C-alpha positions as CSV (number, residue, x, y, z in Angstrom):
1,X,-0.2,-0.3,-0.3
2,X,1.2,3.6,-0.6
3,X,0.3,6.8,1.6
4,X,2.3,10.0,1.8
5,X,2.0,13.8,0.3
6,X,4.1,17.2,0.9
7,X,3.3,17.5,5.0
8,X,2.1,21.2,5.3
9,X,-1.5,20.1,3.5
10,X,-1.7,17.9,6.4
11,X,-2.2,21.1,8.1
12,X,-5.6,21.7,6.2
13,X,-7.2,18.5,8.1
14,X,-10.6,20.5,8.9
15,X,-12.4,19.8,12.0
16,X,-15.0,17.7,9.9
17,X,-12.6,15.1,8.6
18,X,-10.8,14.8,12.6
19,X,-14.6,14.3,14.0
20,X,-15.0,11.6,11.0
21,X,-14.1,8.5,13.1
22,X,-15.3,9.2,16.6
23,X,-19.3,9.8,16.6
24,X,-19.1,13.4,17.9
25,X,-16.3,13.2,19.9
26,X,-12.8,14.8,20.0
27,X,-10.1,12.4,18.2
28,X,-8.4,9.4,19.3
29,X,-5.0,11.8,18.7
30,X,-6.4,14.5,20.4
31,X,-7.2,12.3,23.4
32,X,-4.2,10.6,23.3
33,X,-2.7,14.4,23.8
34,X,0.8,13.5,21.9
35,X,0.6,12.5,18.9
36,X,0.2,14.2,15.3
37,X,-3.2,13.8,13.4
38,X,-2.0,15.6,10.5
39,X,0.8,13.5,10.1
40,X,-1.6,10.7,10.6
41,X,-2.5,11.4,7.0
42,X,0.0,9.3,5.6
43,X,0.2,6.4,7.0
44,X,3.2,4.1,7.3
45,X,4.7,6.3,4.4
46,X,5.2,9.6,6.3
47,X,8.3,11.0,6.4
48,X,10.5,10.3,9.5
49,X,10.7,13.0,11.8
50,X,12.5,12.2,15.2
51,X,10.1,12.3,18.5
52,X,12.9,13.1,21.6
53,X,14.1,16.5,22.4
54,X,17.9,17.1,22.0
55,X,17.9,18.2,25.7
56,X,15.5,16.1,27.2
57,X,17.2,12.9,27.9
58,X,17.6,11.6,31.6
59,X,20.7,11.2,32.4
60,X,22.0,7.8,33.6
61,X,22.2,6.7,37.1
62,X,25.4,7.9,38.5
63,X,28.5,5.9,38.0
64,X,27.0,4.5,34.8
65,X,28.6,4.7,30.9
66,X,27.5,3.6,27.7
67,X,29.3,0.5,26.3
68,X,27.5,-0.5,23.1
69,X,24.1,0.3,21.3
70,X,22.0,-1.6,18.8
71,X,19.2,-0.7,16.7
72,X,16.5,-2.2,14.4
73,X,15.1,0.4,12.0
74,X,13.0,0.6,8.9
75,X,14.8,1.7,5.3
76,X,14.0,5.4,4.7
77,X,11.6,7.1,2.5
78,X,11.3,5.8,-1.3
79,X,9.7,5.6,-4.6
80,X,6.6,3.8,-5.1
81,X,7.3,0.0,-5.6
82,X,5.9,0.0,-9.4
83,X,4.0,2.3,-11.8
84,X,0.2,0.4,-11.2
85,X,-1.8,3.1,-9.4
86,X,-0.4,5.9,-11.3
87,X,-1.3,3.9,-14.6
88,X,-4.5,3.4,-13.2
89,X,-5.0,7.3,-12.6
90,X,-3.6,8.2,-16.2
91,X,-5.9,5.8,-17.9
92,X,-9.3,7.9,-16.3
93,X,-7.9,10.8,-17.1
94,X,-7.1,10.3,-20.6
95,X,-10.8,8.5,-21.1
96,X,-12.1,11.7,-19.8
97,X,-9.9,13.7,-21.8
98,X,-11.1,12.0,-25.0
99,X,-15.0,13.5,-23.9
100,X,-14.4,16.8,-22.9
101,X,-15.4,15.6,-19.5
102,X,-12.2,17.0,-17.6
103,X,-12.7,19.7,-14.9
104,X,-10.3,22.7,-14.7
105,X,-8.9,21.1,-11.3
106,X,-8.8,17.7,-13.6
107,X,-6.9,19.0,-16.7
108,X,-4.0,19.9,-14.0
109,X,-3.5,16.3,-12.3
110,X,-2.7,14.3,-15.3
111,X,1.1,16.2,-15.6
112,X,1.8,16.3,-12.2
113,X,0.8,12.7,-11.9
114,X,2.9,11.8,-15.0
115,X,5.9,13.6,-13.2
116,X,5.3,11.9,-10.3
117,X,6.0,8.3,-12.4
118,X,8.8,9.7,-13.8
119,X,10.7,10.7,-11.1
120,X,10.2,7.0,-9.2
121,X,11.0,5.5,-13.1
122,X,14.5,7.3,-13.2
123,X,14.9,6.8,-9.5
124,X,13.9,3.1,-9.8
125,X,10.8,1.8,-8.4
126,X,11.2,1.1,-4.8
127,X,14.2,2.5,-4.6
128,X,15.7,4.9,-1.5
129,X,15.0,8.4,-2.2
130,X,17.5,11.2,-1.6
131,X,14.8,12.3,1.4
132,X,15.5,8.6,2.9
133,X,19.4,8.9,2.5
134,X,19.1,12.2,4.5
135,X,16.6,10.3,7.2
136,X,19.2,8.0,8.2
137,X,22.4,9.9,7.6
138,X,20.8,12.4,10.3
139,X,19.5,9.9,12.6
140,X,23.0,8.3,12.8
141,X,24.4,11.9,13.4
142,X,21.9,12.5,16.2
143,X,23.3,9.3,17.7
144,X,26.6,10.4,17.8
145,X,25.8,13.5,19.4
146,X,24.0,11.8,21.9
147,X,26.6,9.1,22.5
148,X,29.9,10.7,22.2
149,X,31.3,8.4,24.7
150,X,30.9,5.4,23.4
151,X,31.5,6.4,20.1
152,X,35.0,7.6,21.1
153,X,35.1,4.5,23.3
154,X,34.5,2.3,20.3
155,X,37.0,4.2,18.0
156,X,39.8,4.1,20.7
157,X,39.3,-0.2,21.1
158,X,38.7,-0.7,17.5
159,X,35.2,-2.4,18.3
160,X,33.8,-3.0,15.5
161,X,30.1,-2.0,14.2
162,X,28.0,-4.8,12.5
163,X,25.6,-3.7,10.2
164,X,22.4,-6.5,9.3
165,X,20.0,-5.9,6.7
166,X,17.1,-7.9,4.7
167,X,18.9,-8.0,1.9
168,X,16.3,-5.9,0.0
169,X,18.1,-3.1,-2.2
170,X,16.7,0.0,-0.4
171,X,17.3,-1.7,3.2
172,X,20.9,-2.2,1.8
173,X,20.6,1.3,0.9
174,X,19.4,2.8,4.0
175,X,22.5,0.9,6.0
176,X,25.3,2.6,3.4
177,X,23.2,6.4,4.2
178,X,23.7,5.2,8.1
179,X,26.8,4.5,8.3
180,X,28.2,7.6,5.7
181,X,26.3,9.8,9.0
182,X,28.5,8.0,11.7
183,X,31.5,8.5,9.5
184,X,30.9,12.0,8.6
185,X,30.2,12.6,12.6
186,X,33.6,10.5,13.4
187,X,35.8,9.7,10.6
188,X,37.7,7.5,13.5
189,X,35.2,4.9,12.3
190,X,35.4,4.5,8.9
191,X,37.4,0.9,9.5
192,X,35.5,0.1,12.1
193,X,32.4,-0.4,9.8
194,X,32.1,-4.1,8.6
195,X,30.5,-5.1,5.4
196,X,26.4,-5.3,5.9
197,X,25.4,-9.0,6.2
198,X,21.9,-10.3,5.3
199,X,19.8,-12.1,7.4
200,X,16.4,-13.1,6.2
201,X,15.1,-14.9,8.9
202,X,15.8,-11.8,11.2
203,X,15.3,-8.9,9.0
204,X,12.7,-10.0,6.2
205,X,11.3,-12.9,8.4
206,X,7.6,-12.2,7.2
207,X,8.4,-13.3,4.2
208,X,10.3,-16.7,5.1
209,X,9.1,-20.5,5.1
210,X,8.7,-20.7,8.8
211,X,6.1,-18.3,9.2
212,X,4.1,-20.2,6.3
213,X,1.1,-19.9,9.1
214,X,1.6,-15.9,8.7
215,X,1.7,-15.6,5.2
216,X,-1.6,-17.8,4.6
217,X,-3.4,-15.9,7.3
218,X,-2.7,-12.7,5.1
219,X,-3.6,-14.8,2.1
220,X,-6.9,-16.5,3.1
221,X,-8.0,-16.0,7.0
222,X,-11.7,-15.3,6.9
223,X,-11.8,-13.5,10.0
224,X,-9.4,-11.2,8.5
225,X,-11.3,-11.0,4.7
226,X,-14.6,-10.0,6.8
227,X,-13.3,-7.5,8.9
228,X,-11.4,-6.0,5.9
229,X,-14.5,-6.3,3.7
230,X,-16.4,-4.6,6.4
231,X,-14.5,-1.4,6.7
232,X,-13.9,-1.3,3.0
233,X,-17.7,-1.5,2.4
234,X,-18.3,1.2,4.8
235,X,-20.7,3.6,3.0
236,X,-18.4,6.3,3.7
237,X,-15.7,4.8,1.3
238,X,-18.5,5.3,-1.4
239,X,-18.7,8.9,-0.3
240,X,-15.8,10.1,-0.2
241,X,-14.7,8.4,-3.9
242,X,-17.6,10.4,-5.0
243,X,-16.7,13.7,-4.1
244,X,-12.7,12.9,-5.6
245,X,-14.2,12.3,-9.0
246,X,-17.0,14.7,-8.9
247,X,-14.3,17.5,-8.3
248,X,-12.3,16.0,-11.4
249,X,-14.6,15.3,-13.7
250,X,-17.5,16.6,-15.2
251,X,-21.1,15.8,-13.9
252,X,-22.1,13.6,-16.6
253,X,-19.0,11.6,-17.2
254,X,-18.3,11.4,-13.1
255,X,-22.4,10.2,-12.4
256,X,-22.1,7.2,-15.2
257,X,-18.6,5.6,-13.3
258,X,-19.9,2.9,-11.5
259,X,-19.2,3.1,-7.7
260,X,-16.6,0.5,-8.2
261,X,-14.7,2.2,-10.5
262,X,-14.9,5.6,-8.9
263,X,-13.8,4.1,-5.7
264,X,-10.8,2.3,-7.1
265,X,-9.9,5.4,-9.2
266,X,-9.8,7.6,-5.5
267,X,-8.2,4.8,-3.7
268,X,-5.3,4.9,-6.2
269,X,-5.0,8.8,-6.4
270,X,-4.6,8.6,-2.7
271,X,-2.2,6.1,-2.6
272,X,-0.2,8.3,-4.9
273,X,-0.9,11.8,-2.6
274,X,0.6,9.8,0.0
275,X,3.7,8.5,-1.9
276,X,4.6,12.1,-3.0
277,X,6.6,13.6,-0.2
278,X,8.8,10.3,-0.1
279,X,10.0,12.2,-3.3
280,X,10.1,15.6,-3.0
281,X,13.9,16.1,-3.9
282,X,13.5,14.0,-7.5
283,X,10.0,15.3,-8.4
284,X,10.2,18.7,-6.2
285,X,7.3,20.2,-8.4
286,X,4.4,17.4,-8.0
287,X,1.9,19.0,-5.6
288,X,-1.0,16.4,-5.2
289,X,-2.9,18.1,-1.9
290,X,-5.2,20.1,-4.2
291,X,-6.6,16.9,-5.8
292,X,-8.1,15.4,-2.6
293,X,-10.0,17.3,-0.3
294,X,-8.2,16.5,3.4
295,X,-11.3,14.5,4.4
296,X,-11.1,12.5,2.0
297,X,-7.6,11.8,1.9
298,X,-8.1,11.1,5.9
299,X,-11.2,8.5,5.5
300,X,-8.4,6.9,2.4
301,X,-5.9,6.9,4.9
302,X,-7.8,5.4,7.5
303,X,-8.5,2.4,5.1
304,X,-5.2,1.9,5.1
305,X,-4.1,2.1,8.6
306,X,-6.8,-0.8,9.3
307,X,-5.0,-2.8,6.7
308,X,-1.7,-2.5,8.3
309,X,-3.2,-2.7,11.6
310,X,-5.0,-6.0,11.2
311,X,-1.7,-7.7,8.7
312,X,1.1,-6.2,10.7
313,X,0.0,-5.0,14.1
314,X,-2.0,-6.3,16.7
315,X,-4.8,-7.1,15.0
316,X,-7.4,-9.6,16.6
317,X,-7.9,-9.5,20.4
318,X,-7.0,-13.2,21.4
319,X,-4.5,-13.9,18.6
320,X,-0.9,-13.7,17.4
321,X,-0.4,-14.6,14.2
322,X,0.5,-11.2,13.0
323,X,3.5,-10.5,15.6
324,X,4.5,-13.3,17.4
325,X,7.2,-13.9,15.0
326,X,8.8,-11.4,15.9
327,X,10.0,-12.8,18.7
328,X,13.3,-13.9,16.7
329,X,14.1,-10.0,16.5
330,X,13.5,-9.5,20.2
331,X,15.9,-12.2,20.9
332,X,18.2,-11.0,18.9
333,X,18.3,-7.3,20.4
334,X,18.7,-9.4,24.3
335,X,21.0,-11.6,22.9
336,X,23.4,-9.0,21.5
337,X,23.0,-6.5,24.7
338,X,23.9,-9.9,26.8
339,X,26.8,-11.2,24.9
340,X,28.0,-7.6,25.2
341,X,28.0,-7.6,28.8
342,X,29.4,-10.8,29.2
343,X,31.8,-10.2,27.0
344,X,31.5,-12.8,24.8
345,X,31.4,-10.2,21.8
346,X,33.6,-6.8,21.4
347,X,31.2,-4.9,19.2
348,X,30.6,-1.8,19.9
349,X,27.4,-1.2,17.6
350,X,24.6,-3.7,16.2
351,X,22.6,-1.7,13.6
352,X,19.7,-3.5,11.6
353,X,17.9,-2.3,8.4
354,X,14.4,-3.7,7.8
355,X,10.7,-3.1,7.1
356,X,7.4,-2.0,7.9
357,X,6.4,-5.6,7.9
358,X,9.0,-6.3,11.0
359,X,8.9,-3.5,13.0
360,X,5.3,-3.0,13.5
361,X,4.9,-7.0,14.6
362,X,8.0,-6.0,16.9
363,X,6.3,-2.8,18.4
364,X,2.7,-4.8,18.7
365,X,5.3,-7.6,20.5
366,X,7.5,-5.1,22.7
367,X,4.2,-3.6,23.7
368,X,5.5,0.0,22.2
369,X,3.1,2.8,22.5
370,X,0.7,3.4,19.9
371,X,1.3,0.2,18.7
372,X,-0.3,-2.8,21.1
373,X,-4.0,-2.4,21.7
374,X,-6.0,-4.9,19.9
375,X,-9.5,-4.7,18.4
376,X,-12.3,-6.7,20.1
377,X,-14.4,-9.3,18.5
378,X,-17.2,-7.4,16.6
379,X,-15.8,-3.4,17.2
380,X,-14.0,-3.3,14.1
381,X,-10.4,-0.6,14.5
382,X,-11.5,2.8,13.8
383,X,-9.6,5.9,14.6
384,X,-12.2,6.6,17.6
385,X,-11.7,3.7,19.5
386,X,-7.9,2.7,19.0
387,X,-4.8,4.8,19.2
388,X,-2.8,2.8,16.7
389,X,-1.6,5.2,13.7
390,X,0.5,3.9,10.6
391,X,2.4,6.9,10.8
392,X,3.3,7.3,14.6
393,X,4.1,3.3,14.8
394,X,6.2,3.0,11.4
395,X,6.6,5.8,9.7
396,X,9.8,6.1,7.0
397,X,12.6,5.3,8.4
398,X,11.5,4.3,12.2
399,X,13.7,3.2,14.4
400,X,14.0,1.4,17.9
401,X,17.2,1.6,19.8
402,X,18.4,-0.3,22.7
403,X,22.0,1.8,24.3
404,X,23.5,-0.5,27.3
405,X,25.4,1.0,30.3
406,X,27.3,0.0,32.4
407,X,29.3,1.1,35.8
408,X,32.7,-0.2,37.2
409,X,33.6,-3.6,38.7
410,X,34.3,-3.7,42.2
411,X,36.3,-6.2,43.9
412,X,33.1,-7.6,45.6
413,X,30.9,-6.9,42.6
414,X,30.6,-7.5,39.0
415,X,29.9,-4.8,36.8
416,X,26.1,-3.9,36.2
417,X,24.3,-3.5,33.0
418,X,21.4,-1.2,32.4
419,X,19.4,-0.8,29.3
420,X,17.5,2.5,27.9
421,X,15.2,2.5,25.0
422,X,14.9,4.9,22.6
423,X,11.6,4.7,20.0
424,X,11.9,6.9,17.0
425,X,14.4,8.8,19.0
426,X,12.1,9.3,21.8
427,X,13.0,7.9,25.4
428,X,10.2,5.4,25.9
429,X,9.5,2.6,29.0
430,X,9.6,-0.9,28.0
431,X,6.2,-2.9,29.0
432,X,4.3,-2.3,32.0
433,X,5.1,-5.7,33.4
434,X,9.2,-4.4,33.2
435,X,10.1,-2.7,36.3
436,X,13.0,0.3,35.9
437,X,15.8,1.0,38.4
438,X,13.8,3.8,40.0
439,X,10.0,5.1,39.4
440,X,9.4,7.3,36.3
441,X,13.2,6.1,35.2
442,X,13.8,5.2,31.5
443,X,16.5,2.8,32.5
444,X,15.8,-1.0,33.2
445,X,18.1,-3.8,34.2
446,X,19.1,-6.1,31.7
447,X,18.3,-9.0,33.6
448,X,15.2,-7.4,34.5
449,X,14.3,-7.2,30.8
450,X,15.3,-10.7,29.7
451,X,12.8,-12.0,32.6
452,X,9.5,-9.3,31.5
453,X,10.1,-9.7,28.3
454,X,10.3,-13.2,27.7
455,X,7.6,-14.6,25.5
456,X,6.1,-18.1,24.2
């Protein structure tokens, strides 16, 4: 699925749109009080924005210094994976043009779509965009600024910086961009960064044979099919689609279009709308926000978020099919930290680059904010009853980072190890069952995490 577009347009989301899914109450984003409803228009295609404040991080407890860091990061902003949506939009525009049925606004859409497709084709469909490169480069520089003593230690001790990727080109390119940022910040790291290693079982697990049950779920699970059909079939889908075509085509042409064709066209246009900001460097003149009213973009964003929620997120209460497979990644986070603490490995950092299909299940499994509440039977996911938002859970370049801190051993005790987690660069508590070292602290004993993050 494809989402995103120039963020400036999101500010225009009307009160009507923000109330659309809440039956007359304040929006879920407003009730949650810290999310960004304008970004929600773009779902998991939202360009990356760091959520942490540079001056707001807690200090480590006295005597503790960082000795290791590791992350799991989604690839950065990218081109659409193919031209299908653009081709579909252009086909109907040409048909209407031949009949003289385009409105003034509709007549301006074709060149914009052609420019976006040309930019994606030149870059390479699915390829990491210039914006995606900068997202990872800047994230790496901020990591160094947060942990200057750690990277000085890595350089002084010649500790390896390990890179692991899914092997998909945009993930490999993201790893390259990230390490280029590290080297730009500290050239002494140049020879310490190892060549990327592909690990599909770890970082592309949703496609691997051991998860055939998950693949069958996405393809043919009756409960999944029923709820998505129900959501898509909401009358507001057809209403939004009709408003879209009514703005772009003359009345007789729009009225003659079957409802199914209207919906297909509007959803394809939304996919282009949501893809545009990721190509803001390659297609700087493309501006698709005039062609979708904000309330209609909001509705189609919800439909896409619903699919993400049920296919990759918390999904149904009482079922773990969408996220239990992320256990391999959670186990690796714990294992790498423990290996460093025990002296079994001398890595200074382990950096992983993957996809939304891995980040979203991991967020659900770990109970990360806005990523964990499942839908109850008979009560489908909506923006009004659930805080899950693709733009918050897994935007482009989303990242989960664990920093390992240690104190110095003494004669009568070994060193102790603490972990701090950042989620999209914001200090984030581990799940409720994990006890921090002090009330309101973001630091946890490594042994405590091994206990409270255990899963079956």
